Structure formats: structure tokens, C-alpha cells
N, C-alpha and C positions, 0 to 999 in steps of 0.2 A: 504494500500500500504506500502510495506516495504522500509524503508529508506536505504541509503548506509551503507555498512559495514565499520568497522574500517580499515580492511585490505582486499583489493580486490585481492591482489597478495601475493605470498610467500615472506617473508623477506629473503634476501641472505646476509649473513655476508661474509667478505673477505676470511675466511678460510673454509666456507662451500663448499661442494663438493670436498674437498681435500681427496685424497685416501691414506690410510695408510696400510702398510703391518706390522702386528703384529706377531712377531716370538717369541713365548713363550710356553714352554712345561708344565708349571704349570697351569693346567686346571682352578683352582679357580681364580688365578691372571689374566689369559687370559680372562675369561668371565667378570671379574670385570673391567678390563681396556677397553675391547671392549665396554661394556655397557656405561661406563662413556664417552668415546670418541664419541660414537654414539649420546649420549645426547647432545654433543656439536656441532653436525652437521657433523661429519666426516664420511666418508665411510671407513669401516674397513674390511680387509680380515685377518683372523687369521689362523696361521699354527703352528704346534708343533715341527718342526725341520728344520734344515738348508737345507736339500734336497727339502722339500716342498716349502721353501722360494724361492729357485732358480727356481723351476718349475713355481711358480706364477709370478715371475719377467719376465720369458720368454713369458708368456701369456698376461700380462697386465702391464700398466704403473702406477707407484706409485709416490706420491709426497714426501713420507717419509717412512723409515723403522724403526720400533722400534724392536731392536734385543737383545734377551737374548744371553748369551755366553755359558752357560752350557746347551747343548741340546743333545738329542739322535741322532744317525746317524752322521750327520755332525755338528760340533760345530759352534757356532756363529762366532768365529775367522776364521774358515775354509770357512764358507759361505761368510764372508766379503771379504776374499781374492779372491774368485770367482767373487763376485759382482764388486769390484773395478777394476778388470782386464777385465771386459766385456765392449765392446763398446756400446752394446745395453742398458744397465741399470747401468753402472758404475758411472754415475753422480748422482744417486739417493742418497740423504742424509740419513745417518744412525745415529740414537741415540741409544746408548747401555743402556739397563736396565738389570742389573746383580747383583748377590750376590757377585761376585768377586770384591773386593775392594782394592786389593793390588796395590801399585803404579806401579808395573811392568805390571799388567793387564790393568790398565787405560792407561799407556803409549803405550802398544801394540794396544789397541783400537784406540787411537788417530793416531798412525802411519798408521793404516789401513784406516784412513779417517773418523772416527767417528766425528760428529760435536758436540756431547755432550756425557757424560757418567754419568749415575745415578746408585748408589748402592741402590738396592731395600730396604734393611733394614733401610736405612737412608733417604729415599725419600717417603713422603706420596703420595698417588694416586693423590690427588688434586693438588699437586705441579707438578707432572709429566704431568698432563693434562694441567695445566697452561703454563708450559714451552713448551709443544708441540704446543699449540695454538700460543704462542709468536713466535716460530720458523717459523710456516707456514704463518703467516701474515706479516713477515718482507718484 
């Protein structure tokens, strides 16, 4: 006869089942970030431009948006302008992940409502994942 298992039910951490929209056109970085965040228990939807980000926001609810700024079609700033003006998904928090690190870019991102801004070249993936987790479990 088999004795009881250590875990008879799935463990749910506070940030598990949180849904993140990852908007990143660099395929390598997108896959890397998506995999790391999924390992932490997040549900990730990944798109490569601002237009696709807006389409996904219309179709589904997200707990957080990780947004690159330099994107094909509609830039991250243009997408953010559309996001924050929408009554449907305008309250979705946005964290910017970009190679644009000028003070004017950071200021514009914050003016558009970004809750945080990370310069890719200065932020290791593990730090970005850690800060994402911290934000979602507050």
C-alpha cells in the first residue's frame, strides 16, 4: 500500500497565475525572458510590436506589461499612449525594458505611466525577473 505523498495538491505562490504581456521584438531576448518568467510560474503572452500588444490587450486581461520602446510598426511610447488612454486596459501597469537610457526617454516613460524603467544593457535577466516578481506580489 502506498503511503501519502509529500504534496497532494499544487503549490500556489502569490504571484503564480499572474498574466504578463511581453512586448519585445528581439527574438532571442523575448524567448529568454519568456522562459525565465514561465519558470517562475507566470503566464506569458509574447508579441513583437506595439500593434500586436494593443490587439492582445483588447482580447485578454493582463496583470503587467513588460514593454520595449524601440519596436517595429508602433513604438513602445506610441503603444503606451494608446494603453493609458483606454478605459478598458488603461490601468494595467507597465514596466519598460529598453536600450534607450537617456534621461529624456526615462522621463517620457514615467510621464506615460510606467511604474519602472530598466535599461537592458544595465539590467541582468535575473534582476528583471526578481523585480517583476516583487512588483506582482506587493
